[in-house]
Structures are given as structure tokens and as C-alpha cells.
C-alpha positions in Angstrom: -9.3 -28.6 -4.1 -9.2 -25.5 -2.1 -11.2 -22.4 -3.3 -8.7 -19.9 -1.4 -5.2 -20.3 -0.7 -4.1 -18.2 2.3 -0.3 -17.6 2.5 1.1 -16.6 6.1 4.9 -15.5 6.2 6.0 -16.2 9.8 8.9 -14.7 11.5 9.3 -14.5 15.4 5.7 -13.9 16.3 5.0 -16.6 18.9 3.0 -14.0 21.1 0.6 -13.4 18.2 0.8 -16.5 16.1 -2.0 -18.6 17.6 -4.5 -15.7 17.4 -3.7 -15.3 13.6 -4.3 -19.1 13.0 -7.2 -19.5 15.1 -9.0 -16.7 12.7 -8.1 -18.9 9.6 -9.0 -22.5 10.8 -12.2 -21.1 12.1 -13.2 -19.5 8.6 -16.9 -20.3 7.8 -15.6 -21.3 4.3 -13.9 -24.8 4.8 -12.5 -25.1 1.4 -9.2 -23.3 2.0 -5.6 -24.0 2.5 -3.2 -22.2 4.8 0.3 -22.1 3.6 2.5 -21.0 6.4 6.3 -20.3 5.8 8.6 -19.9 8.6 11.4 -17.5 7.6 14.0 -18.7 10.0 12.2 -17.7 13.4 14.5 -18.5 16.5 11.4 -18.4 19.1 8.5 -20.8 19.2 6.9 -19.8 15.9 7.7 -23.1 14.0 6.7 -25.3 16.8 3.4 -23.7 17.0 2.9 -24.0 13.2 3.6 -27.7 13.5 1.0 -28.1 16.3 -1.7 -26.5 14.3 -0.7 -28.5 11.3 -1.1 -31.7 13.3 -4.6 -30.8 14.1 -5.8 -29.4 10.8 -4.7 -31.0 7.4 -5.5 -27.7 5.6 -2.2 -26.1 7.0 0.7 -26.6 5.1 4.1 -25.8 6.9 7.2 -24.7 5.0 10.5 -23.7 6.5 13.4 -21.7 5.2 16.4 -19.7 6.5 15.8 -16.3 7.2 15.5 -14.4 3.8 12.9 -11.8 4.4 9.3 -11.6 4.0 9.6 -11.1 0.1 11.4 -14.4 -0.3 9.0 -16.0 2.1 6.0 -15.0 0.0 7.6 -16.0 -3.4 8.2 -19.6 -1.9 4.9 -20.0 -0.7 3.4 -18.8 -4.0 4.8 -22.0 -5.7 2.5 -24.1 -3.5 -0.8 -22.2 -4.1 -3.5 -24.5 -5.5 -6.7 -22.4 -4.5 -8.8 -20.5 -7.2 -7.8 -17.4 -5.4 -5.1 -16.6 -3.0 -4.6 -13.9 -0.4 -2.0 -12.9 2.2 -2.3 -12.4 5.9 0.6 -11.2 8.1 1.1 -13.4 11.1 0.4 -11.1 13.8 -2.9 -10.1 12.1 -6.2 -11.9 11.8 -9.5 -12.1 9.8 -13.2 -12.1 10.7 -14.4 -15.5 10.6 -16.5 -14.8 7.4 -13.9 -13.2 5.3 -13.1 -15.9 2.9 -16.9 -17.0 2.5 -17.9 -13.5 1.7 -15.0 -12.3 -0.4 -15.1 -15.3 -2.5 -18.9 -15.1 -3.1 -18.5 -11.4 -4.2 -15.4 -12.5 -6.4 -17.3 -15.1 -8.2 -20.7 -13.3 -8.7 -18.9 -10.2 -10.0 -16.3 -12.1 -12.1 -13.3 -10.2 -10.3 -9.6 -10.5 -11.0 -8.9 -8.8 -7.9 -11.2 -8.0 -4.8 -10.2 -5.6 -2.1 -11.8 -5.2 1.5 -11.3 -2.6 4.1 -9.6 -3.1 7.4 -9.3 -2.4 11.2 -6.1 -1.0 13.0 -6.0 -2.8 16.2 -4.3 -0.6 19.0 -3.8 -1.6 22.7 -7.0 0.0 24.0 -9.0 0.9 20.8 -9.6 0.1 17.2 -9.8 2.5 14.1 -11.8 1.2 10.8 -9.9 2.3 7.7 -12.3 2.8 4.7 -10.0 2.6 1.9 -12.5 4.2 -0.7 -15.5 6.2 0.2 -17.9 3.7 -1.5 -19.5 0.6 0.1 -19.3 -1.4 -3.1 -18.1 -0.9 -6.5 -16.7 -2.7 -9.7 -13.9 -1.2 -12.1 -13.3 -2.2 -15.7 -9.8 -2.4 -16.9 -9.6 1.4 -17.8 -10.8 2.3 -14.5 -8.4 0.1 -12.7 -5.5 1.7 -14.5 -6.7 5.5 -14.0 -8.0 5.1 -10.5 -5.9 2.7 -9.0 -2.8 1.5 -10.9 -1.5 5.2 -11.4 -2.2 5.9 -7.7 0.2 3.5 -6.7 3.1 5.4 -8.2 2.2 8.6 -6.0 -0.5 11.0 -5.1 -1.5 13.9 -7.5 -4.0 16.8 -6.9 -6.6 16.1 -4.3 -4.7 12.9 -3.2 -2.2 15.1 -1.6 -4.6 16.4 0.9 -3.3 13.8 3.7 0.2 12.8 2.4 0.7 10.8 5.4 -2.1 8.5 4.2 -1.0 8.3 0.5 -0.2 4.5 0.6 -3.4 3.4 2.2 -4.1 1.1 -0.8 -0.8 -0.4 -0.8 -1.2 -3.9 0.8 -1.2 -7.4 -0.7 -3.3 -8.2 2.3 -6.9 -7.2 2.6 -7.3 -8.7 -1.2 -8.0 -11.8 -3.1 -6.1 -12.3 -6.2 -7.1 -14.8 -9.0 -4.6 -17.5 -9.2 -4.4 -18.2 -13.1 -3.7 -14.6 -13.6 -1.2 -13.5 -10.9 0.2 -16.2 -9.0 3.6 -16.3 -11.4 4.4 -12.5 -10.4 7.1 -12.4 -7.7 7.8 -9.8 -4.9 10.8 -7.7 -5.0 13.4 -8.3 -2.2 12.6 -6.1 0.5 16.2 -6.3 1.6 17.3 -4.3 -1.5 14.5 -1.7 -1.7 13.9 -1.1 2.0 10.0 -1.0 1.9 7.1 -0.7 -0.7 7.6 -4.5 -1.9 3.8 -4.6 -1.7 3.4 -1.6 -3.9 5.8 -2.9 -6.6 3.7 -6.1 -6.5 0.4 -4.5 -6.9 1.8 -2.3 -9.9 2.3 -5.5 -11.9 -0.9 -7.0 -10.7 -3.0 -4.0 -11.6 -1.5 -3.5 -14.9 -2.9 -6.9 -15.8 -6.3 -6.6 -13.8 -9.4 -6.6 -16.0 -11.9 -6.2 -13.3 -11.6 -5.0 -9.9 -14.3 -5.3 -6.9 -14.1 -3.5 -3.8 -16.4 -4.1 -0.8 -16.4 -1.9 2.4 -15.9 -4.6 4.9 -13.4 -4.4 7.6 -12.6 -8.1 7.6 -8.9 -7.6 8.2 -7.4 -6.7 11.6 -4.0 -5.0 11.4 -2.2 -5.0 14.6 -0.2 -2.0 15.6 1.2 -3.0 18.9 3.8 -5.5 17.9 7.0 -4.1 19.6 9.3 -6.2 17.2 7.8 -4.4 14.4 10.8 -3.2 12.0 8.9 0.1 11.4 10.2 1.3 14.9 13.7 0.8 14.4 16.3 3.1 12.7 17.5 1.9 9.2 20.8 3.6 8.4 20.6 2.6 4.7 17.0 3.5 4.1 18.1 6.5 2.0 20.1 4.3 -0.3 17.5 1.6 -0.4 14.8 4.1 -1.4 17.0 5.3 -4.2 17.0 1.8 -5.5 13.3 1.6 -5.1 12.7 4.9 -7.2 15.0 3.5 -9.9 12.9 0.4 -10.2 9.5 2.5 -10.5 11.2 4.9 -12.9 12.4 2.0 -15.0 8.9 0.5 -15.1 7.5 3.8 -16.3 10.1 4.0 -19.2 9.9 0.4 -20.0 6.0 0.6 -20.4 6.0 4.1 -21.8 3.4 5.2 -19.3 2.1 8.7 -19.6 3.9 11.9 -18.0 1.3 11.9 -15.0 2.9 8.8 -13.7 6.4 10.3 -13.6 4.7 13.4 -11.7 3.2 10.9 -9.3 6.6 9.5 -8.7 8.0 12.8 -8.1 5.4 13.4 -5.6 6.0 10.0 -4.0 9.7 11.1 -3.6 9.0 14.4 -2.0 6.6 12.8 0.5 9.1 10.2 1.4 10.9 13.0 3.1 8.5 12.2 6.0 9.5 8.7 6.1 13.1 9.4 5.8 12.8 12.1 8.5 10.8 9.8 10.8 13.6 7.2 10.4 16.2 9.9 11.5 14.4 10.4 14.6 14.8 6.8 15.6 18.5 7.2 15.3 20.6 8.6 18.2 21.0 12.0 16.5 20.8 15.2 18.6 19.1 18.1 16.8 22.3 19.5 15.1 23.1 16.1 13.9 19.6 15.2 12.8 19.3 18.6 10.9 22.6 18.0 9.3 21.4 14.5 7.9 18.1 16.0 6.7 20.1 18.6 4.8 22.1 16.1 3.0 18.9 14.5 1.9 17.3 17.5 0.7 20.3 18.6 -1.2 20.2 15.3 -3.2 19.1 16.1 -6.9 16.2 13.6 -6.8 14.8 15.0 -3.7 15.5 18.6 -4.3 13.7 18.4 -7.6 10.7 16.6 -6.3 10.4 19.0 -3.3 10.4 22.0 -5.5 7.8 20.8 -8.0 5.3 19.5 -5.0 2.1 21.3 -4.9 0.9 21.8 -1.5 -2.3 24.0 -2.0 -4.7 20.9 -1.0 -2.7 20.3 2.0 -3.8 21.2 5.8 -1.7 23.8 7.4 0.7 21.5 9.3 1.9 19.7 6.2 2.1 23.1 4.2 4.4 24.2 7.0 6.4 20.9 6.8 7.1 21.2 3.2 7.8 24.8 3.2 10.6 24.0 5.6 11.8 21.3 3.4 11.9 23.5 0.4 13.9 26.3 2.0 15.9 23.5 3.8 15.1 24.9 7.4 16.3 21.6 8.8 16.6 22.4 12.4 12.9 23.4 12.6 12.0 20.4 10.2 13.8 18.0 12.5 12.0 19.4 15.7 8.9 19.1 13.8 9.5 15.4 13.0 10.3 14.7 16.5 6.9 16.2 17.5 5.1 13.9 14.7 6.8 10.9 16.0 5.9 11.6 19.6 2.3 12.2 18.7 2.3 9.1 16.6 3.8 6.8 19.3 1.5 8.3 22.0 -1.6 8.2 20.0 -1.6 4.2 20.1 
């Protein structure tokens, strides 16, 4: 029986897949299974998976029509047999000692969930992201809820200092999950909510987590140069999908009678969502006038208008203060220009 099950959703990543799989089959821990699910790829991804499976019996290859990453993960979860499971995206990779070290920490510290840090891999450089400031810590159930679970709903207070990094903790990758506690939890369909399916998953997981362990070891390598990444394309329906997402989160708050601070956190998430919606708009073919008009329509929506007006910006650096002041006053031409500059700097910093 494997100790860790690694789930790898695969879609059109023939250029990167071998690097990912090599990092998994060469783990120093041998007692693992690698569940790869091809999500209707139309390149050589499935062929590559079968070639690796023929050489390593620990690899399980599943195949489905294209249904999105959420459906792929949900399908793969049915086949998990390890004590713990984890997710690895098929264009990313792990250090070879990841499973051995993470499992050892999880067992010794009786973890329900274990998280480690990661490295962003760009074309010419790497950046280590330390998710928390400590090298190692253990949280009990109350600490998980107050310091992690609530933060998934949105940033509050000093957490607003860097709004662009408010979701640094949102990823099912870089984590081990105890199988007998969490494997039954499904992912929401990303096609219905646009993004943040990982955050919704973690909300459910960390509501039930009794013991959380963090080690500041950047085992996971997150590739940031995949030109096919969906984050670089304009999504015309993103506004509507995020409305659905926010409804789901609000219903979760209401269903579990969560404290007011959770609703405040969600309001801040909505307000900061203007960044994402605005950057999405910069990927469209809009000129400045069209783009500013679309931004104004977003800001006039009651949910966004309320969230922006309530957002506390005192902890933010000057640049973000200016951004949200422009948003509050609906100065959308200047706001759209600022978003264009942000996107330019983001792209050319890679």
C-alpha cells in the first residue's frame, strides 16, 4: 500500500510533462502512487503518460473527455489509496525528497494537513515564496480556524498590506492531506466559478482540520512561463462567474453561522477582486474608453460598490492606496491606465 498518493491532472502539457513525471518517479520515498488523469488532451500528453506507466507500475493513468481541472481531480480522488494524498500540476515539479520529508513531519507531528513553501520558476530566475514567516510550526484546531480558515475568505487588517498576495495560501498543491479525513471532499466546478476552486476546497478541509503543520521548505516548483496558461487570456464571463463564487462563499458563511469577521473578509475579497477583473479587462481588445466603461459597470454593481466603500486601505502601500481611491471615486480612465501599467510590469518582470 502506498504511503502517499500524488494526483496529477493533465491537459495539453507535452512540453512540460516529462519534467514533472521525472520529479515524481525519482522521489526518495518509493512507497507512492502517481494518479495521472488526462483531461481530454489533444497533444501527446496521453501518449507520454502511457510511456511512463509502462516503465513504472506506480503510475496509474486515467482518461476522460475534457471537463476541466476540478472534474479531473474529483475523478482521481476516487482512486486514492495512500495514507495521505497531494496534488501536483502537470507543468510543475517537486524536489526529490519532498514526499519522504513531508510524510515524516506529518507522521511525527500527527498532522491532518501539512503545508510546505514553494519556488516560482521564471524563464531566467527563481523566487522562493515563504508562505508564513516561521520555519516550522504546529497549529491546533482553534488556531487553524482563526489563523488559516478565516483568511481563506479574504484579508483583514495587516493582511491587506499587500492585496496582490492575499491568496498566497490558496493552493491544494504544496500540501499533504490525510486521506481518511478529507478524500471525500469534492472540488467545485471551475467552469461555473471561474477561479478559486482551490480556495473553496481548502475552506471545507480546514473547517475539519484538527492539526496543521507547516515547514518552510520550498519543495514545490511552480512554473510561471507556460504560455498556454489560462491566466493570460481574456475571460468574457469572469464577472458573472465570480458573482456565483461569492454567492457560494456567502452561503457557506450563512450555513455555518460563521462570525461577522468572515463576512468582512469576504467583502474585502470582493473589493480586491477589482484587481483581477481589471487585469482581465486589459487582456481584451478594449481601448481606454471601452475599458474604462466596462470598469465603471463593474464598480456600479451593488456588491462591488459596497465592498470598495468599506475597504480599509490604511495598511496598504501608496500605489495600492491610489488604485483603490480611484476605484472608490470611479475614476475609471485613470484606473484602466494604471491596470495597463500593472499588467505590463507583471509580464516584463518574468
